[in-house]
Structure formats: structure tokens, C-alpha cells
N, C-alpha and C positions, 0 to 999 in steps of 0.2 A: 504494500499499499503506500502510495505516494502523496505528499501534500504539498501544498503551494500557499504562501502568504499573499493575500490580494487586499485592494483597497475597497472598502464596503461602499457600495451605493447608498443613497438616504435611504431606500426602500428596504436594502438589506439590513441598514443599521435600525430602523424601526422593527423588522421582523426579529432581529437579535433581542431586542428590549422587550418585544413581546412575549418571546421565548422564556426570557430570564424572569418576567412578571408571571408567566403561567407555572414555572417551576416553584418560585417564591410561595405562590398561594397555597401550594400544600402544607405550607409551615406556618403561614402568618396568620391564619384564622380570620376572625371576622376583622373587615377593614374600616377603620375610623377616619373621619375626615374633620377638619377644622381648621381655621386660620385665626391669628391674633394679629391685630394691627392697632396699636393703642401708642397714643402721644400725649404730651403735656404741654399745655401752653401757659404762659404768662403774659398778661396784659394783651391778651389776643393774638400773639405770637408764638408759633411752635417752636419749643426749645428742646424738645426730647422725642424720641420715639423707639418703638421696639416692633420687628416683624418676626412672626414665629408660624410653624404650622405642625399640626399632627401628622406623624410618620409611622411607620410599622411598629406594632406592639404599644400603641398609644403613648409614643413618646413625643413629646414636644421638642421640635428643634428650633431654636432662637438663631436665625440668620442675620439679623441686624438689631444692633442697640447704639443710638448715638444720642450723646447730650452735647448741647453747645458748650464750647470752651468757657464761655462767661458764666455760665450757671453751673459748672461742675463743683463739688464739694459742698452743694447745699442740700444733699439728701434726694435730689431729684431723680439721679440715677438707680438709687435704692428704692424709691417709691414706683418707680416705672417697673424694676423687676418684680417686686410684691404684687402689683397688677397683672404682671405677666403671668406669675406664678397662681394667682387667683384664678385667671381665665383659664388655665390649662388644666388645673383641678375641675373646673366646670365642665370642660371638654371631656373629662375622663381620665387625664393624663396621670401617671405615677411617676414619672421621670421626665426631667428637662435635660437636654444636651445643649452644648454651644461651644464654639471654638473662637479664639483670639490669637492676635498677633503680639508679640511683647511690648509694643508700644501703645496698644490699647487699653484693655482693661484687665490685666493680670491680676493685681492685688484686689481690684474692686470685686471681681466676682467670688473671690474667696471670702471677704467679707460680708457677701450676700450669702454665705452658706454652701458654695458650690466647691465640689472636691475635684482638683486637678487628677486626671486619669490617664493624661498622656501629654506627650510634648515631642517635637523634634525640633532640630536647628539645622537651617541650610541657608548658603549664601548670604549669611550676614543678617538672618533674622531667626525668630524662633515663632512656632505656633503652639497654642496650649489648648487642650481639649478638658472641658468640664462637664460634671454631672451632678445633678442634685435631685434626691428622692423627694417626692412630695407626700404630704399626708393632708387629707380632706379636714 
């Protein structure tokens, strides 16, 4: 038997995605959906926001957290993460996961109760991975 490495067409890439989803469906059980888009305004101006979604096993993945630099250190980020967690619990989540670069929120997430579960360093930066178990 011989094989050949080939470039996939867009249709072939979509087919591979579909095949993986079908395979994973055997293990994932009931699929849950939900998004969290929450922000904080001060004097009518958006100063902070977070974006997250429910993934497999009812884990909420936080993809974006941002607080304007002039409002950092005032508890806004902590309040934002508390609201993300409250909404995650309402969606049935038991875990939250997120990642951050070393210049972003490493110490911040730890003060919010997140546990660092991994890290790698490459090309002059580090990326940190965090997890928090939620209780209703």
C-alpha cells in the first residue's frame, strides 16, 4: 500500500471536519450550546468586555477578555469575570477554560481563582492555560 501527501480542497477539508465531528459524537453525548457576550460601561462608554461559548462537555471557553487600560486596577475585570462565571453556571457549565499570553492577564486570572494547567514558551513569548471549576 502506498500513500501520498496532498493539499486538500475546501470540500475535502469540510469532509474531514464532518468525519471528525461524527467520530467525536460517539463520545461527547448531549451537545449544549450557548454564548456569553458581556460588557461593562462607565458613563455610557464600553470599558470592558468578555466573549465566551459553551464547548464539549459543557465547558465554557473564554476567548476574549478586555479592560481598558485607564480602568484597570479598579475591580472591573474581577466583576466582569464574576459575571461570566454566573452566566456560565446558568448555561449548565461546570468548568471554564481560557488562555492568555504572558503580557496579558497571568496574575489576574490567578487572583480570580483560576488554576494554571499548562504553559509553553516560544519565540519570545509564553502562553498560559487556565481552568476554573464552577459550583452552582
